[in-house]
N, CA, C and O atoms as a CHARMM CRD file, in Angstrom:
* protein
*
  240
    1    1 MET  N     10.69600 -31.90500 -19.83800 PROA 1      0.00000
    2    1 MET  CA    10.19500 -30.81800 -19.37000 PROA 1      0.00000
    3    1 MET  C     10.24500 -30.46100 -18.14800 PROA 1      0.00000
    4    1 MET  O     10.35400 -29.29300 -17.77700 PROA 1      0.00000
    5    2 GLY  N     10.14300 -31.76700 -17.18000 PROA 2      0.00000
    6    2 GLY  CA    10.42600 -31.49000 -15.54100 PROA 2      0.00000
    7    2 GLY  C     12.01400 -31.19000 -15.29600 PROA 2      0.00000
    8    2 GLY  O     12.33200 -30.57400 -14.27800 PROA 2      0.00000
    9    3 SER  N     12.90200 -31.57200 -16.11900 PROA 3      0.00000
   10    3 SER  CA    14.37200 -31.20700 -15.69500 PROA 3      0.00000
   11    3 SER  C     14.56700 -29.80000 -16.26900 PROA 3      0.00000
   12    3 SER  O     15.37500 -29.13100 -15.62300 PROA 3      0.00000
   13    4 ALA  N     14.00000 -29.17100 -17.36500 PROA 4      0.00000
   14    4 ALA  CA    14.35600 -27.77800 -17.57700 PROA 4      0.00000
   15    4 ALA  C     13.87000 -26.98500 -16.37400 PROA 4      0.00000
   16    4 ALA  O     14.57600 -26.13500 -15.83300 PROA 4      0.00000
   17    5 ARG  N     12.53600 -27.31900 -15.94100 PROA 5      0.00000
   18    5 ARG  CA    11.97500 -26.65200 -14.92400 PROA 5      0.00000
   19    5 ARG  C     12.83800 -26.56400 -13.47600 PROA 5      0.00000
   20    5 ARG  O     12.89300 -25.60300 -12.70900 PROA 5      0.00000
   21    6 ALA  N     13.48900 -27.86800 -13.35500 PROA 6      0.00000
   22    6 ALA  CA    14.21400 -28.09800 -12.28300 PROA 6      0.00000
   23    6 ALA  C     15.47200 -27.32800 -12.22700 PROA 6      0.00000
   24    6 ALA  O     15.85400 -26.86100 -11.15400 PROA 6      0.00000
   25    7 THR  N     16.21900 -27.15000 -13.45200 PROA 7      0.00000
   26    7 THR  CA    17.49400 -26.59000 -13.88000 PROA 7      0.00000
   27    7 THR  C     17.11700 -25.12900 -13.57800 PROA 7      0.00000
   28    7 THR  O     17.90900 -24.48200 -12.89200 PROA 7      0.00000
   29    8 ALA  N     15.94900 -24.52200 -14.03400 PROA 8      0.00000
   30    8 ALA  CA    15.70600 -23.21700 -13.94300 PROA 8      0.00000
   31    8 ALA  C     15.57800 -22.71800 -12.18000 PROA 8      0.00000
   32    8 ALA  O     15.96400 -21.72900 -11.55800 PROA 8      0.00000
   33    9 ILE  N     15.01900 -23.65900 -11.90400 PROA 9      0.00000
   34    9 ILE  CA    14.98000 -23.30800 -10.22000 PROA 9      0.00000
   35    9 ILE  C     16.35400 -23.23400  -9.41300 PROA 9      0.00000
   36    9 ILE  O     16.69900 -22.47600  -8.50800 PROA 9      0.00000
   37   10 VAL  N     16.98000 -24.21400 -10.01000 PROA 10     0.00000
   38   10 VAL  CA    18.46000 -24.46000  -9.25900 PROA 10     0.00000
   39   10 VAL  C     19.30500 -23.18100  -9.86800 PROA 10     0.00000
   40   10 VAL  O     20.03400 -22.65900  -9.02500 PROA 10     0.00000
   41   11 PHE  N     19.33900 -22.62500 -11.08000 PROA 11     0.00000
   42   11 PHE  CA    19.77800 -21.42300 -11.57600 PROA 11     0.00000
   43   11 PHE  C     19.18900 -20.18200 -10.66100 PROA 11     0.00000
   44   11 PHE  O     19.93200 -19.31000 -10.21000 PROA 11     0.00000
   45   12 THR  N     17.90500 -20.20600 -10.46300 PROA 12     0.00000
   46   12 THR  CA    17.37800 -19.20400  -9.69000 PROA 12     0.00000
   47   12 THR  C     18.06000 -19.06300  -8.23500 PROA 12     0.00000
   48   12 THR  O     18.54600 -18.05900  -7.71400 PROA 12     0.00000
   49   13 ILE  N     17.95900 -20.23200  -7.79500 PROA 13     0.00000
   50   13 ILE  CA    18.57100 -20.24800  -6.31800 PROA 13     0.00000
   51   13 ILE  C     20.15900 -19.71600  -6.28100 PROA 13     0.00000
   52   13 ILE  O     20.65100 -18.99000  -5.41700 PROA 13     0.00000
   53   14 ILE  N     20.72600 -20.19300  -7.28200 PROA 14     0.00000
   54   14 ILE  CA    22.11900 -19.55500  -7.38400 PROA 14     0.00000
   55   14 ILE  C     22.20200 -18.31200  -7.53200 PROA 14     0.00000
   56   14 ILE  O     23.11200 -17.65800  -7.02400 PROA 14     0.00000
   57   15 ASN  N     21.24500 -17.79400  -8.26800 PROA 15     0.00000
   58   15 ASN  CA    21.48600 -16.29500  -8.74000 PROA 15     0.00000
   59   15 ASN  C     21.16100 -15.48800  -7.46200 PROA 15     0.00000
   60   15 ASN  O     21.97000 -14.61100  -7.16200 PROA 15     0.00000
   61   16 PHE  N     20.07200 -15.67400  -6.66500 PROA 16     0.00000
   62   16 PHE  CA    19.88500 -15.46400  -5.48200 PROA 16     0.00000
   63   16 PHE  C     21.01600 -15.46700  -4.53400 PROA 16     0.00000
   64   16 PHE  O     21.36100 -14.42400  -3.97900 PROA 16     0.00000
   65   17 ALA  N     21.57500 -16.53300  -4.33600 PROA 17     0.00000
   66   17 ALA  CA    22.93700 -16.68800  -3.28800 PROA 17     0.00000
   67   17 ALA  C     23.97100 -15.87300  -3.85200 PROA 17     0.00000
   68   17 ALA  O     24.71200 -15.40700  -2.98600 PROA 17     0.00000
   69   18 ILE  N     24.28400 -15.52100  -5.13900 PROA 18     0.00000
   70   18 ILE  CA    25.11400 -14.54100  -5.74200 PROA 18     0.00000
   71   18 ILE  C     24.49800 -13.28600  -5.32400 PROA 18     0.00000
   72   18 ILE  O     25.32600 -12.67400  -4.64900 PROA 18     0.00000
   73   19 ILE  N     23.51600 -12.70100  -5.41800 PROA 19     0.00000
   74   19 ILE  CA    22.95900 -11.51300  -5.16200 PROA 19     0.00000
   75   19 ILE  C     23.13700 -11.14200  -3.61800 PROA 19     0.00000
   76   19 ILE  O     23.49800 -10.03400  -3.22100 PROA 19     0.00000
   77   20 ILE  N     22.82500 -12.24500  -2.80000 PROA 20     0.00000
   78   20 ILE  CA    23.05800 -11.88300  -1.47000 PROA 20     0.00000
   79   20 ILE  C     24.46900 -11.68300  -1.16000 PROA 20     0.00000
   80   20 ILE  O     24.91600 -10.67500  -0.61200 PROA 20     0.00000
   81   21 ALA  N     25.26900 -12.87700  -1.60500 PROA 21     0.00000
   82   21 ALA  CA    26.85400 -12.78100  -1.39500 PROA 21     0.00000
   83   21 ALA  C     27.47100 -11.23800  -1.67100 PROA 21     0.00000
   84   21 ALA  O     28.17100 -10.67200  -0.83200 PROA 21     0.00000
   85   22 ILE  N     27.10100 -10.62100  -3.00500 PROA 22     0.00000
   86   22 ILE  CA    27.29200  -9.52100  -3.40900 PROA 22     0.00000
   87   22 ILE  C     27.00900  -8.21900  -2.36400 PROA 22     0.00000
   88   22 ILE  O     27.75500  -7.27300  -2.10900 PROA 22     0.00000
   89   23 ILE  N     25.57900  -8.53700  -1.82800 PROA 23     0.00000
   90   23 ILE  CA    25.08000  -7.52800  -0.88000 PROA 23     0.00000
   91   23 ILE  C     26.08900  -7.36100   0.48400 PROA 23     0.00000
   92   23 ILE  O     26.56300  -6.36100   1.02400 PROA 23     0.00000
   93   24 ILE  N     26.18500  -8.75600   0.77100 PROA 24     0.00000
   94   24 ILE  CA    26.88000  -8.97100   2.12000 PROA 24     0.00000
   95   24 ILE  C     28.57600  -8.39300   1.96400 PROA 24     0.00000
   96   24 ILE  O     29.20200  -7.89700   2.90100 PROA 24     0.00000
   97   25 GLY  N     29.09500  -8.58300   0.62700 PROA 25     0.00000
   98   25 GLY  CA    30.20200  -8.11500   0.46500 PROA 25     0.00000
   99   25 GLY  C     30.26300  -6.35900   0.36900 PROA 25     0.00000
  100   25 GLY  O     31.24800  -5.72400   0.74600 PROA 25     0.00000
  101   26 ILE  N     29.12700  -5.77700  -0.15900 PROA 26     0.00000
  102   26 ILE  CA    29.04300  -4.57400  -0.23100 PROA 26     0.00000
  103   26 ILE  C     28.89000  -4.05000   1.49100 PROA 26     0.00000
  104   26 ILE  O     29.51900  -3.14300   2.03500 PROA 26     0.00000
  105   27 TYR  N     28.06700  -4.76100   1.96900 PROA 27     0.00000
  106   27 TYR  CA    28.00800  -4.16100   3.46600 PROA 27     0.00000
  107   27 TYR  C     29.20300  -4.31100   4.16900 PROA 27     0.00000
  108   27 TYR  O     29.53900  -3.42000   4.94900 PROA 27     0.00000
  109   28 LYS  N     29.88000  -5.28100   4.01800 PROA 28     0.00000
  110   28 LYS  CA    31.24600  -5.52000   4.96500 PROA 28     0.00000
  111   28 LYS  C     32.13700  -4.18700   4.54400 PROA 28     0.00000
  112   28 LYS  O     32.56900  -3.38400   5.37100 PROA 28     0.00000
  113   29 ALA  N     32.31800  -4.10000   3.23300 PROA 29     0.00000
  114   29 ALA  CA    33.12900  -2.92900   2.53100 PROA 29     0.00000
  115   29 ALA  C     32.58800  -1.58700   3.22300 PROA 29     0.00000
  116   29 ALA  O     33.49100  -0.82800   3.57500 PROA 29     0.00000
  117   30 ILE  N     31.53100  -1.24000   3.43400 PROA 30     0.00000
  118   30 ILE  CA    30.99500  -0.13900   3.97900 PROA 30     0.00000
  119   30 ILE  C     31.39000   0.01600   5.34000 PROA 30     0.00000
  120   30 ILE  O     31.78100   1.07200   5.83600 PROA 30     0.00000
  121   31 GLN  N     31.24200  -1.37200   6.08000 PROA 31     0.00000
  122   31 GLN  CA    31.50900  -1.20600   7.56500 PROA 31     0.00000
  123   31 GLN  C     32.81800  -0.81300   7.69500 PROA 31     0.00000
  124   31 GLN  O     33.06900   0.13300   8.44200 PROA 31     0.00000
  125   32 GLY  N     34.19600  -1.69100   6.75800 PROA 32     0.00000
  126   32 GLY  CA    35.27700  -1.50600   6.84400 PROA 32     0.00000
  127   32 GLY  C     35.55800   0.11000   6.60900 PROA 32     0.00000
  128   32 GLY  O     36.29800   0.73800   7.36600 PROA 32     0.00000
  129   33 PHE  N     35.00900   0.60300   5.68400 PROA 33     0.00000
  130   33 PHE  CA    35.45900   2.13700   5.35900 PROA 33     0.00000
  131   33 PHE  C     35.06300   3.10900   6.53600 PROA 33     0.00000
  132   33 PHE  O     35.73900   4.07200   6.89700 PROA 33     0.00000
  133   34 LYS  N     33.93100   2.73100   7.04600 PROA 34     0.00000
  134   34 LYS  CA    33.50900   3.51300   8.46600 PROA 34     0.00000
  135   34 LYS  C     34.47300   3.40500   9.56100 PROA 34     0.00000
  136   34 LYS  O     34.80600   4.38300  10.23000 PROA 34     0.00000
  137   35 ASN  N     35.00400   2.01200   9.78100 PROA 35     0.00000
  138   35 ASN  CA    35.85900   1.86400  10.70300 PROA 35     0.00000
  139   35 ASN  C     37.25900   2.70100  10.53300 PROA 35     0.00000
  140   35 ASN  O     37.89500   3.18000  11.47100 PROA 35     0.00000
  141   36 TYR  N     37.58100   2.77400   9.25000 PROA 36     0.00000
  142   36 TYR  CA    38.74000   3.35300   8.75200 PROA 36     0.00000
  143   36 TYR  C     38.72500   4.77900   8.93200 PROA 36     0.00000
  144   36 TYR  O     39.71100   5.46100   9.21200 PROA 36     0.00000
  145   37 VAL  N     37.30700   5.27700   8.71900 PROA 37     0.00000
  146   37 VAL  CA    37.23600   6.77300   8.82600 PROA 37     0.00000
  147   37 VAL  C     37.33700   7.06900  10.44800 PROA 37     0.00000
  148   37 VAL  O     38.12300   7.88000  10.93900 PROA 37     0.00000
  149   38 ASN  N     36.37500   6.24500  11.20300 PROA 38     0.00000
  150   38 ASN  CA    36.40200   6.40200  12.61100 PROA 38     0.00000
  151   38 ASN  C     37.98300   6.63500  13.34300 PROA 38     0.00000
  152   38 ASN  O     38.36700   7.58300  14.02800 PROA 38     0.00000
  153   39 ARG  N     38.69800   5.43000  12.92900 PROA 39     0.00000
  154   39 ARG  CA    39.99700   5.46200  13.36500 PROA 39     0.00000
  155   39 ARG  C     40.70500   6.53800  13.14500 PROA 39     0.00000
  156   39 ARG  O     41.38500   7.02100  14.05100 PROA 39     0.00000
  157   40 ASN  N     40.65300   7.15600  11.74200 PROA 40     0.00000
  158   40 ASN  CA    41.41000   8.30800  11.31700 PROA 40     0.00000
  159   40 ASN  C     40.86200   9.56700  12.10400 PROA 40     0.00000
  160   40 ASN  O     41.64100  10.49200  12.33500 PROA 40     0.00000
  161   41 LYS  N     39.83600   9.61600  12.43000 PROA 41     0.00000
  162   41 LYS  CA    39.23700  10.79200  13.13300 PROA 41     0.00000
  163   41 LYS  C     39.89000  10.79400  14.54700 PROA 41     0.00000
  164   41 LYS  O     40.25600  11.87600  15.00600 PROA 41     0.00000
  165   42 GLU  N     40.07000   9.57800  15.31200 PROA 42     0.00000
  166   42 GLU  CA    40.61600   9.41100  16.51600 PROA 42     0.00000
  167   42 GLU  C     42.20200   9.53000  16.54600 PROA 42     0.00000
  168   42 GLU  O     42.84200  10.02700  17.47300 PROA 42     0.00000
  169   43 MET  N     42.62600   9.09800  15.60700 PROA 43     0.00000
  170   43 MET  CA    44.22300   9.61100  15.36900 PROA 43     0.00000
  171   43 MET  C     44.48900  10.99200  15.26700 PROA 43     0.00000
  172   43 MET  O     45.51500  11.47600  15.74600 PROA 43     0.00000
  173   44 GLU  N     43.56200  11.72100  14.62500 PROA 44     0.00000
  174   44 GLU  CA    43.56200  13.19400  14.25000 PROA 44     0.00000
  175   44 GLU  C     43.54900  13.79100  15.72700 PROA 44     0.00000
  176   44 GLU  O     44.39300  14.54500  16.21300 PROA 44     0.00000
  177   45 LYS  N     42.38500  13.27800  16.34000 PROA 45     0.00000
  178   45 LYS  CA    42.37000  13.94800  17.86900 PROA 45     0.00000
  179   45 LYS  C     43.51600  13.64200  18.70900 PROA 45     0.00000
  180   45 LYS  O     43.81600  14.46300  19.57400 PROA 45     0.00000
  181   46 LYS  N     44.20100  12.57600  18.57900 PROA 46     0.00000
  182   46 LYS  CA    45.14100  12.17000  19.40200 PROA 46     0.00000
  183   46 LYS  C     46.48900  13.10100  19.04600 PROA 46     0.00000
  184   46 LYS  O     47.11000  13.67100  19.94300 PROA 46     0.00000
  185   47 ILE  N     46.81400  13.17600  17.84800 PROA 47     0.00000
  186   47 ILE  CA    47.74300  14.05300  17.11300 PROA 47     0.00000
  187   47 ILE  C     47.63000  15.63100  17.74100 PROA 47     0.00000
  188   47 ILE  O     48.50900  16.31800  18.26100 PROA 47     0.00000
  189   48 ASP  N     46.29000  15.91200  17.50200 PROA 48     0.00000
  190   48 ASP  CA    45.94100  17.29900  17.95500 PROA 48     0.00000
  191   48 ASP  C     46.50500  17.59500  19.44500 PROA 48     0.00000
  192   48 ASP  O     47.25600  18.52800  19.72700 PROA 48     0.00000
  193   49 ILE  N     46.02300  16.66400  20.30700 PROA 49     0.00000
  194   49 ILE  CA    46.30000  16.82300  21.67200 PROA 49     0.00000
  195   49 ILE  C     47.74100  16.69500  21.93200 PROA 49     0.00000
  196   49 ILE  O     48.28800  17.47500  22.71200 PROA 49     0.00000
  197   50 ILE  N     48.42400  15.72200  21.30500 PROA 50     0.00000
  198   50 ILE  CA    49.96900  15.90200  21.51300 PROA 50     0.00000
  199   50 ILE  C     50.63000  17.24300  20.79700 PROA 50     0.00000
  200   50 ILE  O     51.67600  17.70800  21.24900 PROA 50     0.00000
  201   51 LEU  N     50.09200  17.72800  19.87100 PROA 51     0.00000
  202   51 LEU  CA    50.62200  18.83700  19.41700 PROA 51     0.00000
  203   51 LEU  C     50.35700  20.09600  20.32600 PROA 51     0.00000
  204   51 LEU  O     51.21900  20.94800  20.54200 PROA 51     0.00000
  205   52 ASN  N     49.17000  20.12700  20.80200 PROA 52     0.00000
  206   52 ASN  CA    48.79100  21.00300  21.79500 PROA 52     0.00000
  207   52 ASN  C     49.80600  20.89600  23.01400 PROA 52     0.00000
  208   52 ASN  O     50.40000  21.88200  23.45000 PROA 52     0.00000
  209   53 ASN  N     49.94900  19.64500  23.51200 PROA 53     0.00000
  210   53 ASN  CA    50.92400  19.69800  24.60100 PROA 53     0.00000
  211   53 ASN  C     52.23200  20.27700  24.31700 PROA 53     0.00000
  212   53 ASN  O     52.80600  21.12400  25.00100 PROA 53     0.00000
  213   54 LEU  N     52.70900  19.65200  23.07100 PROA 54     0.00000
  214   54 LEU  CA    54.12700  20.33100  22.75200 PROA 54     0.00000
  215   54 LEU  C     54.16000  21.77800  22.73500 PROA 54     0.00000
  216   54 LEU  O     55.11800  22.34100  23.26600 PROA 54     0.00000
  217   55 GLU  N     53.10500  22.54900  22.11700 PROA 55     0.00000
  218   55 GLU  CA    53.26900  23.97500  22.02200 PROA 55     0.00000
  219   55 GLU  C     53.08600  24.59200  23.44600 PROA 55     0.00000
  220   55 GLU  O     53.62600  25.65000  23.76800 PROA 55     0.00000
  221   56 ASN  N     52.38700  23.95100  24.17100 PROA 56     0.00000
  222   56 ASN  CA    52.29100  24.32400  25.61000 PROA 56     0.00000
  223   56 ASN  C     53.56400  24.30500  26.30100 PROA 56     0.00000
  224   56 ASN  O     53.84700  25.20900  27.08700 PROA 56     0.00000
  225   57 LYS  N     54.42800  23.25000  26.04400 PROA 57     0.00000
  226   57 LYS  CA    55.71200  23.04400  26.73600 PROA 57     0.00000
  227   57 LYS  C     56.56100  24.04700  26.19300 PROA 57     0.00000
  228   57 LYS  O     57.35500  24.62600  26.93500 PROA 57     0.00000
  229   58 LYS  N     56.47100  24.36500  24.77100 PROA 58     0.00000
  230   58 LYS  CA    57.38800  25.36700  24.17100 PROA 58     0.00000
  231   58 LYS  C     56.98300  26.69100  24.42300 PROA 58     0.00000
  232   58 LYS  O     57.69700  27.55400  23.91400 PROA 58     0.00000
  233   59 ASP  N     55.93600  27.09800  25.13600 PROA 59     0.00000
  234   59 ASP  CA    55.47000  28.47200  25.59400 PROA 59     0.00000
  235   59 ASP  C     56.16800  28.70300  26.96100 PROA 59     0.00000
  236   59 ASP  O     56.74300  29.72800  27.32800 PROA 59     0.00000
  237   60 ASN  N     55.97000  27.33100  27.76100 PROA 60     0.00000
  238   60 ASN  CA    56.54200  27.69600  29.04300 PROA 60     0.00000
  239   60 ASN  C     58.03400  27.47500  29.08800 PROA 60     0.00000
  240   60 ASN  O     58.66700  27.73900  30.11100 PROA 60     0.00000
């Protein structure tokens, strides 16, 4: 009986570790996606600035 209880405790700890690893993985994926979106917005701003400068040079 004692070894069955120890086995159950070990598997419970393993399950918690897996759940925590999955949560950390999801969190990292969300952070990576947010960084990608922010980088993309910055690139769009830079491209807009460049296009505006080119249009101003064309007008002059």
